[in-house]
Structure formats: C-alpha cells, structure tokens
C-alpha positions in Angstrom: -15.9 -75.0 54.5 -12.8 -76.8 53.2 -9.2 -76.1 54.3 -8.4 -73.8 51.4 -11.4 -71.6 52.2 -10.5 -71.5 55.9 -6.9 -70.4 55.0 -8.2 -67.8 52.6 -10.5 -66.3 55.1 -7.9 -66.4 57.9 -5.5 -64.6 55.5 -8.0 -61.9 54.8 -8.7 -61.4 58.5 -5.0 -61.1 59.3 -4.3 -58.7 56.4 -7.4 -56.6 56.3 -9.4 -57.4 59.5 -10.1 -55.6 62.7 -11.4 -57.0 65.9 -13.2 -54.3 67.9 -16.0 -53.7 70.5 -19.1 -51.9 69.4 -20.9 -49.8 71.9 -24.7 -50.5 71.9 -27.4 -48.7 73.8 -29.8 -51.1 75.6 -33.6 -50.7 75.9 -33.1 -49.7 79.6 -30.8 -46.8 78.6 -27.6 -48.4 79.7 -24.7 -49.3 77.4 -23.2 -52.6 76.6 -20.4 -53.8 74.3 -20.6 -56.3 71.5 -17.5 -57.8 69.8 -17.3 -57.3 66.0 -14.9 -58.6 63.4 -14.6 -56.3 60.4 -12.9 -56.9 57.1 -12.5 -53.9 54.9 -11.9 -54.4 51.1 -12.7 -52.5 47.9 -13.9 -55.7 46.2 -17.6 -56.4 46.8 -17.1 -59.8 45.1 -14.6 -60.9 47.8 -16.8 -59.8 50.6 -19.8 -61.5 49.1 -17.8 -64.7 48.8 -16.8 -64.5 52.5 -20.5 -64.1 53.5 -21.4 -67.0 51.2 -18.8 -69.3 52.8 -19.6 -68.4 56.4 -23.4 -68.2 55.9 -23.7 -65.0 58.0 -22.5 -61.4 58.4 -23.4 -58.2 56.6 -21.8 -56.0 54.0 -22.0 -52.2 54.2 -20.5 -49.3 52.3 -18.5 -46.5 53.9 -18.0 -44.6 50.7 -17.6 -45.4 47.0 -14.3 -47.3 47.4 -14.5 -48.9 50.9 -16.8 -51.9 51.5 -17.0 -53.6 54.9 -18.0 -57.1 55.9 -18.9 -57.5 59.5 -20.0 -60.3 61.8 
C-alpha cells in the first residue's frame, strides 16, 4: 500500500467510517464484544477497492442504496 492509498483510506474512514463494538454470542452461551470498523458508502466500486488494497474485510448490503465494508 503506497502513501496515496493510505491517505485515501484514512480519509474515507474519517468521513464515512464508524468504530463500534459488535456483541457476539459465544459457544458457551455467554457474550463477548468484538471491535469493528465500518465504512458506509453507496459506491460498490469504492468499497471493493478498499477490500482489494487491504486484502481483507467484507462487503454487505443494508438496502439498495447503502453498502457497508467491514473489518
């Protein structure tokens, strides 16, 4: 990842990102929390580019207009 790509991703995180904790149920029935960074954008192309640059993460769709990249 070059400096331009780093800056581009940082800008997307600052402008459209959310850092949150996701509640997960464990096999033993208790709950734990996992940190998640979520970027919401209407452009699938942008989110696919982020995934390509980072080499990980997932893209999901909340509705027809909102797409979410999460890692």
